[in-house]
N, C-alpha and C positions, 0 to 999 in steps of 0.2 A: 571453441570445439565443438563439433555438427554433431546435434543427438544421433543421428542415424549411425556415425561413426563410431559413438562410443557404445552403440548398440552390436557393433561389429565385433571393437574388442573386447567386451565384457561375453559376450560367446564365444568367442579363442581362446579366452585365458578358462571359460568353464568346463567347454570339449574339451581343452588340452591339445585342439589342431586345426590347421586350417578345412580339414574336408570334412570332420564333425561339424564344426560352425557351419560351414558353405548348407551341408544338410538342412539342418536345424536353421537357418535362414531365406534359403530356397537363391544361395546366390553362389555361383560358379568358384573355386577355388582357386582360379587366378586372380578373379577381381578382388578376394580378399589378398591373395599374398600381393598385388601392389599396391591397396590399398595401407597394410601393414608396414610394407617395404617404403613404402612413403612417407607415413607419419614417422618412423624411425628416424628417416634422412632427415625428415621436418625438424625433428628435437634433438638430433645429433646424440643420440641415444640408442640401445637397442631394448627393448619392452619382454623381450622374450629371450630363454634360453632352448636352442634345440636340443634335446636329450632323449635317444632311444625312441624317434620319431615322435614325443612330445614335447608341447612349447611350455615350456615353466616359465612364469613374468620373473624379471630381473626385477631388484630395490625399487632401480625408476619404473619398470613397469605396474609394479604394488603401488605406489604411488597415483599414477596415471589413472589405474581403475579404482583405488578408493574415491577419487573424485570424480569420476567416472559413472562409478551406482548411485553418489549423492546426488548427480546432475538428475542418472533418473528418475532417484526416487520423487524429488521433487515436481518434475513434471508429474509422473501416476498420479502422485497425491493433489495436483491441482487438477489433472482430469478427473478424476474419481470426484471431487470434491464439488466439482462444475455441473459433473453427472447426476449427483444424489439432490443438488438441489432443481434439475430443469426435469426429471425422471421417476416417475413414479416407480416404487420397487414391483416385480412382476412372478419374484417367487422366492419363499423363504424353506431353506435347506435345516432342519434341527438333525444337529450333529450327536449324537450321544459316543463321552466319552469319557475316561479317568481323570481323577485331577492332576495327576503327573504326564505320562506318557499322552495322551488323549489330547489336554487341552491345549497342552505346547505346542503340540505337530502340529492342530486347527491355527492357532497365531502364528505359528511360521510361516504357513503355506497360505494365508487370505492374503494378502498384499498382491501375489500374483496372481490367486483367483478373480480377485474386486478387478484385476486388471482387466482381465476377458470378460467378466460376466458384471459391472458395475450393478447393473438395475435387479442383484440376487443376492438377498441378506441367507446370511449364516450365525444360525443360534448354537449355543455351546449348551449339552443337558448334560452335567458331570453326574459321577455315580460311579461306586464302584462296581466290578464287576459282575457279582449276583443280579446286582439290581438294570448293572446295563444289557444281560442279556433280556430280562423280562421288560425292559422300554422295548427291544427292538421285537420280540413276540408279539408287544401288544401295539407295537404301530406307533407308540408317540412319538419314536424318531425315524428319519429318514432312512440312516444306518446310522451301524457305530463302530467308530475305531475301537479294537480287543484282540486280546491274545487266549489261543485256546489250544488244546492239547490233543482233545477228538469232542467234537462239538457234540456225534452220537444225537443229533435230533434232526428232526424233518422238517421245521419249524423255521430255518436258517438258509439264509445262503450265504455262501464266504467266499470273501476274493481277496486270497494266500499275497502276501504280497512278498515276505521273509519270513527268515526262521532265527529264533534267538538262545542261545543255552542257558540250561540250568545249570547254577553254580551253588557248591558248597562252601559257609563262609563260616571262618573257626576262629574263638579268639587266639590270638597270639599266643598262648600261655599253654595251649590245648599240648598233650603229649606227643601228638603228631603232626603239631604246626612247623615242624621244623623239616618235614617232606616237602612245604609249598614252598616253590622256587620259582625266583623272576617275578617278574613285574607282572601287574594285573592286566597289562595289554598282550601279553604271551602269550600261548598256550600251555594252559593249568595242567601240572600233575595232575593224572586221572587217581582212582582212591576207590575202592570197594566201598559202598556208607553204611556194610555190615561192622567196619573197622570202626566207628561210632556208636555200636549199640548200646553201651556203659553211659552213653554222653547225651546229656539234657537237651534237647530241642527249643528253639523258637521259632514259630513257624506264621505264615500268613493262614489269616481266620478261614475256613469251613467256607466252602462258595466261590472262593476264589480259583482261577484257573492253576495258578503257581501252586495252593494248597493241593487241588486234585491231583497235580501231576505227580506234588510231593509223598500224599500216601500212595498213589501206585508205587512209587519208588522203593516204598518202606516196604510195601507189601509185597513185592516182588523181591526182596532182598531175604525176608521172612521175618523183619523183624518190625517190635511194635517201641514206637519211642519214647520214652518219657515229654512230654509237650508241656512246660512250663509257663509259658505267655506264650498268645495268640494276636493278631491285631490286623485291622486293613491296611494297613500303612507300610509302603515298603521302607520310607525312611526313619518309621520307625523300629522296623524288624533289624536296620542294620546297625543304627544304633544300639539295638540291644544285645547285637552280637560283639559289635566294638566294647561294651560293658562288660563282657566277659560272660554275659548270664547262660549262654548256650551256643551250640551253631545253627545255623540256619541253610534254607532254600531259597536262593533268590533267583530274579533273573541277571545276567548278564552285566546289563544297564546299571543295575544300581551298586557295581563295584565300585568299592575309593578308595584311594592309595593310601595304606593307614597302617604299614605293615608292623608298627608297635604295638597294636591293636588289635586285628585280622588280617586274616590269611586267607588264602581261598583253594580250593581243587573243583576239579572235575569227577562227579558219580564217575561210575565204570559200570556200565556202558554206557555214554554220553547222550544225554537227554535235551531235547531241542522243544520252545515254544513257537506256535504256529501265529505271525504276524499278522493282522491282515482289517477286513472289511467288512462286518456281520451284517447282513441285508433280510429283511424277511422275505420268507418263502417266496420264488417269483414273483416278486416285486420289480418291475422295470425303472432304472436309470433316466431323470431326464437329462439332458445335454449335459445341464450345469452342474449334478450330480454326479456323473462318470467323470466330467474334469475334475472337480473335487477327490474323488478320488483318485482319478490319476497322479495328481500331486502328492498323495499319499504311497503311493509306489515310489515317484519323484524322489523324495524326501527320505524315503526308509533306504533306497539304492546306494544315496551318500553319506547312511552313519554304517564306519565298519566294523562296529560293532554286530552290526546284522550281517543275517546270508541270505544272498536272495533265492527265494525260495517262492517264482509267480505260479499260479496257478493257472487253468487255461483261461477263466473270465479275468483273471487279471493282465496277462500276456494280452487280450484283446481291450482292453484298454490303452495299455501302453503302445501297440499297435495304432491305435486311434488316434491319439492326441501325440506322440515324440516325434519332434523336427517338425508339428504341423501349428506351432503355437503363436508363428504369426510376426509380425511388428503392427506393435500398435499403430 
């Protein structure tokens, strides 16, 4: 296996087309077509199926791709280890992140970031949303990965990457639970939140983005919910609903398939959280910081739960880096 050819193959699989891979690699489509045909001829098996102008890996293709990714990972880890012992760090990026989505996101994108900027250190400063905003405002972090409904503050610039629906989780024994149909991955049935005016609620704590949005929904509906439990932790919130403590509003990414204990609705009208990168007002990002932000955009676009919603600054970052990563 030639390393350059492995890079070609993984790009074809990730882009789903020869033209997309060609743009990303700065290689002509005919070159990639000849490469793929020659490789399949040598192996005596098709690596991709051609379906509706998209290339889908075959079972043999997945086997080859898995091996290719492992080899490329070993190569990258080796290069990074060598750079770390021969080069001093030139920059440190401190990212504010929530314990769940934010920290997991940074861990997922760091290997790709490190390949391009091996001399840059990335630190994570974990906190819940209220402290996250404070850390940005006081410039304790370079930027933060956050959700927001309406920032309403001049102290921040927001690079919006996507949006996520806010949904209503309800114990399966609730009198309205039978109206919820279909798996959590489908479009959820819409319901007026006023139908739950006599239902106890478990909510995220004041100061969180979801709670701010929840309070707006209740106020807009003209109801004052009976709040029996508050928490900063989405996992705790979901488990409280599943245990039957009450209904609760939560991001769609927190849905769990457990129809025996919890069902879901979309409040009508549907409400969405904005997801993105929060930067101190007027702060200019370095090239390494911009690339890290780009990888956040790229990762969010791959998440089927999120709806792409790039604002002007996010589109500028996408255009700056997409398809221009280059080969190591």
